[in-house]
N, C-alpha and C positions, 0 to 999 in steps of 0.2 A: 491586398495580399491574395488575390485570386489568380490562379494559373489557368492557362488553356486546359480544357478537359483532358487532352491527351497527355498532359504532364503530371497527372495525379497518381496513376497506378502502373505497376509492373507485375508480371507474373512470376519472375524469378524471386525466390525467397532463400533465406539462409537455412542451414540444416536445423537450426534451433528456432524457437519462437523469438521474435524480435519486435521492438517497438515499431508500430506502423503496419504490422501484419493484419490482414483481414480474414476473419473466420466467419463461416456461415452457421446458422442455427445455434447461436449462443443464447443461453437462458439469461434473461435480465430480470432480476428480482428487486423488490424494495418492500419496505414495511410502511404501513400507514394506519392511522387511527380511523375506526369506523365513524362515518358522519362527522369528521373533524370540523367541517365548515370553513376550512382553509381556502382563501382566495388569493391568487397572485395579484400584487398591486405594484405601482410605481412604474418607472421607465423601462424596467427589464423583466417583464413577466415571462415565464416559461410555461410551456404546455404541461398540464398536470392531469390528475385523474378527475373523472366526473362520476357522480353517483357514489354508492356505498360499496365497500369492499371488505372481505375478510382480509386478514393479514396474508398477502400472497407470498408464497415462496418464489414463484415465477410469474412475472407480470406478462411477459411475452418472450418469444424466441425470435432472433433475427441476426442480421449482419452486425459484426462488431469489429472495432479497431483496437488493437493493443496499445494502451497508453503508458504502461510502465516502461521506464527507461531500461534499455537492454542490459547494460552492465550492472544494473541493480539486482538482476536475478539470474544472469548467466554465470556459471562457475568461473572463478578467477584463479590463477592468472590466465590470460588469453591462451587458448589451445587446450584448456582443461574441459573435457566433455561433461555435460550434465548441467544442473541448475542449483543455485545456492538456496532457493526456497521455492515452494510450489505455487505461489499466488501471483496473479496478474490483475491489474486494473484494465478493464475492457469497456469502452464506451459504445453505446448503441449507435448505429448508423441507420437513419430512416429517410424516407422520402420527405422532401421539404413540404410537399403537399400535406402530408400527415401531420406535421407540426402546426400548419395553419388550421387544419380541421380540429386539432387538439387545443387551439386557443392562442397560438402565437399570432400577434398582430401582423396583418398583411404587409404593412410598411416595413416591419422589422425583417420579415422573410425576404422581401425584395432587397433590403440592405445586405443581408447575408449572401444572397445570390450575386449582388453587384460587387461587394467588397471582400468576399471570402470568409465572412463570419462576423460575429460580435462576441462579447464576453460570454464564455461558456458554450458557444456554438461555433463549429467550423464547417464551412462549405465543403462539400464533396460532390462530384458528379455522381448521379445515380447509375449504377453499373448494369442494371437489367432493363429489359424492355418493359414498356408501360402501355396500358390500353387507353388511358385518358390523355387526350391531347389538349392541354391547357398551358398556362404560363409556367407551371411548375414541372412540366415534363422534362426528365433528364437531370433534375436537380435533387441533391440529397444534402443531409447535414449530420454531422457527428455531434451527439449530445454529450459534450465533455463535462457538463455540470452534473451528470448523473451516471458515472461509471459503476460497473458491478465488479465485485471481487470474484474472480473465476480461477479455479484450480487448473494447473497445467494438465493434469490427467484428464480433465474434461475437455480442454482445448484439443488434446491429442485425439479425441474421438470425433472432432468436427473437421470439416473440410476447410483447409486454408486456401483461399482463392487468389491470393496475391498479397501485395504489400504496397505501401506508399513509396513513390519515387523520392529521391533525396530532397528535391525542392519542396515537395508536399510534406515530407517528414519534418523539415525545418519549420514549416508553418504549424504543424501539429504541436511541436515543442513550444513555439511562441504562444499558441493559444492555450496550452496547458498551463504555462506559467501565468498567463493573464487570468486564468480561472481562479488561481489561488493567491497570487501575489505579483506585483509589478516587477519585483527584483528581489535579490537576496542582499539584505543590508546587515551591517554590524548592529546588533541589538542596542549597544550603548549609544549609537547615533540616532536612535529613533525617539520620537516624542509621541507615544500612542494616544489616540483619542479615546478616553475612558468615559466620555459623556454618554448620557442616555439620549441618543439622537431621535428617538421616538417622541421625546418630550420637548424637543426643540421645534420652534415654528419657523 
């Protein structure tokens, strides 16, 4: 599910914020415990923090892609101006190189580049010039596993630099679903695993 680079972005945007919009200088915060000792393990490690932190309100500012589904926050019925609520989920978009330097295994980064993503991570071409000429040049990734809740009033103060094209937006939606659930099933049809998998060998 990787597209040619030219098929990911467009500069034309809707009058309102929409899923797939790209905003610059979005603050991405998270909370963490000081010296938690947490280490990512298993087959899907994700880059995390290193060293000790206070509980940061803002971890970094950067490019972000709107993940909230448009009709979930745009006023209804269609044609009604305004928004039904002020909050959007926005995922950071970073250089693929930065995730490798942050601890993402090189093999997994290469898989993201080749296949268009893995669970929680979506490949995106990097939109800006880069000084470093290595195998990661021109490649980025949306960190769908760690979106931030951002108010529309804050997004309105940031520059919207474009949006994902329809084909890329479809991939975003598939990757978002993959991050939380493979599909939407009738709860009566499910047989949930309630075992303690940490205790299984």
